[in-house]
N, C-alpha and C positions, 0 to 999 in steps of 0.2 A: 278432422285431425284429432279432436278430443276423443272421439269414439275409438279410433285406432290405438292411441296411447293407452287409454283406459282398458281396452279389450286385452291388450298384451299383458298388462300388469295384473288384471283380474285373473287371467289364465295362469300366470306364473304363481301368484299367491294362492290361488285355489288348488292347484296341483299339489303344492306342499301341504296345505290344510287337509285335503281329502286323503292324500297318501298317509298322513299321520293318523287320521281317523280310521282308515282301513287297517292299519297296523294294530290299533286298539281293538278293532272288531275281531281280528285274528287271535288276539290274546283272550277273547271271550267277553269283552265289555259289551254292554248294550249300546244301541245306536246313539242314544242321547248322551250317555256317559263318554263314549268315544269322541263325539263331536265337541262336547264341552272341554274335554281334556286337550283335544287338538287345538281348539280356539285359544285356550289359555296358554298353551306352550308356544304357539306360533304368533301370538299377539305381539310380543316384544320385538322379534325380528322383523315382522311386517311394519310395525310402527317406526322402528329405527331406520329401515331403508327408505321408507316414504318420507320421513321427516328430514333425512339427509338430502334427499332429492329436492324437496321443497325449499329447504334452507339454502342449498346451492343455487337455486334459480331465483331467489328473492332479489338479489341485486339486479339481475337482468330484467325481472318483471317490473321493477320500479323505475327502470331507465337510468339507474345510477351509473355514472361514468360514460354516458353517451350510448350509442347503439340503440336508438329509439325504434328502429325497424324490427328489433327482436323482441320487443315487449309483448306483442300479442302471442308470439310463439311460446314464450316463457309462461305466460298466464294460462295458455291452453294446456301445457304440460302439467302445471301445478293443479289445474282443475281435474285433469285425467288421473293424476296420482291420488288426489283426495277422493274422487269417485271410486277408484279401484279399491281403496282401503275400506270404504263403506260397504261396497258390494262383497268383498272378500270376507270381511269379518261379521257381517250381518246376514246378507241374503244367501250366500253359498251354504253356510251351516244349516239354515232353515230348509233350504231346498234339499240338502243331503238327508236331513232328518225325515222330510216328507217322503222322499223316494226310496229310502232305505229302511222302511219300517220293519219291525220284528215280524217275521212270519209266524202265524199262529197266535198272535196277540189279539185279544178281543177288545172291542170298543163298546162303550155303554150304549151308543146309538144303534149298533148292529143287533143287539139282543132283543 
């Protein structure tokens, strides 16, 4: 369950991030600059939606007001949301930078 929830959120957040970075690349920005700008601009909306979800599920995750059967579900969703934020804001930009290197750039190790 955690993998499914996290996967959908990572895909959603990553599409927005990568699309913004691709728009920066079309404007002529280098890969790293486009990714950094995309991460800075998309940071607030990603954190706001994730924090809202986590805060909404906290009463259910703590068992407040009964409904103890739903506690594991709420904790799983919270874990998936937190994992999705980490993957979307840290891992996806790094992978984008690795796979979208500038063509024609030289590396000191290649010389």
